[in-house]
C-alpha positions, 0 to 999 in steps of 0.5 A, spaced: 537 535 500 536 530 495 538 522 496 545 524 493 547 530 497 545 535 493 541 541 495 534 542 492 532 548 490 524 547 489 520 540 488 514 539 484 509 534 487 502 531 486 497 529 491 492 523 489 488 518 493 485 511 491 479 510 496 481 515 501 488 512 501 492 518 500 499 519 497 504 524 495 507 522 488 514 525 486 516 524 478 523 523 478 524 520 471 530 522 468 533 525 474 536 522 480 532 520 486 530 525 491 527 522 497 531 521 503 528 519 510 528 526 512 524 528 506 519 523 507 518 524 515 517 532 513 512 531 507 508 526 511 507 531 517 500 533 516 501 539 520 507 542 518 508 538 511 503 535 506 501 529 509 500 522 506 499 515 508 505 513 503 510 517 499 511 514 492 517 516 487 517 515 480 523 513 477 526 511 470 526 504 468 530 499 464 526 493 465 519 496 465 515 502 463 517 505 470 520 504 477 516 506 483 519 506 490 515 507 497 516 510 503 511 510 510 510 517 514 515 515 519 520 515 514 521 507 513 521 504 506 515 500 504 515 494 499 509 495 496 503 500 496 497 497 491 493 504 491 499 508 490 501 504 484 494 504 481 494 512 482 501 512 479 499 508 473 493 512 472 497 518 472 502 515 467 497 512 462 493 519 462 500 522 460 502 517 455 495 514 452 497 507 454 492 503 456 496 498 460 503 499 464 508 495 467 511 498 473 517 495 477 517 495 485 520 491 490 515 486 489 517 485 482 514 487 475 507 489 476 501 490 471 496 495 470 491 497 466 485 501 465 478 498 467 473 503 465 473 509 469 477 505 474 484 502 474 486 494 475 493 492 478 496 485 478 499 485 485 502 478 484 502 471 487 500 472 495 506 469 499 503 464 504 510 460 507 512 463 514 519 465 511 516 469 505 511 473 509 516 473 513 515 470 520 520 469 525 519 462 526 516 456 522 509 456 524 502 455 520 500 462 517 493 460 516 492 460 524 497 464 528 498 463 535 495 470 537 489 471 540 484 472 535 487 466 531 489 471 525 492 469 518 499 471 516 499 473 508 505 476 504 503 481 499 510 484 498 509 486 505 507 483 511 499 482 513 496 479 519 488 479 518 483 478 524 476 476 522 471 479 527 464 480 527 463 487 527 469 491 523 466 498 525 467 496 533 474 493 532 479 496 536 484 498 531 487 503 534 489 499 540 490 492 537 493 495 531 500 498 534 501 492 538 500 487 533 504 491 528 511 490 533 509 483 535 516 479 535 512 474 530 513 479 525 521 481 524 519 486 519 513 489 523 506 488 520 500 491 517 494 489 521 487 488 518 480 487 521 475 483 516 468 482 517 465 477 512 458 479 510 457 474 504 461 469 500 463 475 495 463 481 500 468 483 506 468 489 510 475 491 512 479 496 516 486 497 517 492 499 521 498 500 516 505 499 518 509 505 519 503 510 518 497 508 523 489 507 521 488 509 514 482 509 510 484 504 505 490 499 504 491 496 497 496 490 499 492 489 505 485 488 501 489 483 497 491 480 503 485 480 506 481 477 500 487 471 500 486 470 508 478 469 507 479 464 501 484 460 505 479 460 511 474 457 506 470 464 508 469 467 501 470 466 494 476 468 490 473 474 487 470 479 492 468 486 493 471 490 499 468 496 503 474 500 506 473 506 510 474 510 504 470 506 499 470 500 495 475 495 492 474 489 488 479 483 489 480 477 484 485 472 486 486 469 479 492 464 476 496 469 475 496 473 481 491 478 485 488 483 481 485 489 485 480 494 481 478 501 484 478 508 483 483 513 483 483 521 484 488 526 482 487 532 488 492 537 487 499 539 485 504 544 488 511 545 489 515 545 495 519 551 497 526 552 497 525 554 505 522 548 506 527 544 503 533 548 506 530 546 513 531 538 512 
């Protein structure tokens, strides 16, 4: 069933990933939105559906080249998803021949461009005020009153960044869900575990809000780069190794630019029988 209540007879989809961060993408330009919470949950099931870290639906736009909406695997809405946005940008630019693209999300209008064989995306200015992240009370976002002394950063969604000696040894599965739902974060939060290797290199692992452990997180990578520079640990431009690959983050005057790979994996069609069961 579509978001307007009509029965779907079939539905085309694509599977993409950016540095191992995987997405189902639906192209709904020129028609009504189709994603509902039930559809997002069904598609996110890696045993009975397709499986994804986030679901992205492309919409026609009056104020940008496209509009883009996001869902997590638990059916909740996501305000930002950097790697999915880069994948969608590559898809649209390959279709149209454009080398630059404007994309309206809940975060605002984002700008993407082809950068060699990779895609660069401006994720906008980081949010460092407590009520922008948001947090539940007025405290110093650079030093949260939690064990491990993490940093809070908003990138259109909330992030809590811990600096650790060894990211590979971090208890992501244990600490991640506990911090995700800490009362300090009224909208819950993504949780990052970052190891500083050099002024220009970070190793990071992530627990994504509404999804769990993922191989990469674009907005989380941006938040981690911002948090590291705020603490004086790195320069504004860093390379970052995530479980699924490498991203480059560059915090400039016009926002945080993220550059990395994209991969179109396959396309398919959801059957009427599957859709009828929603």
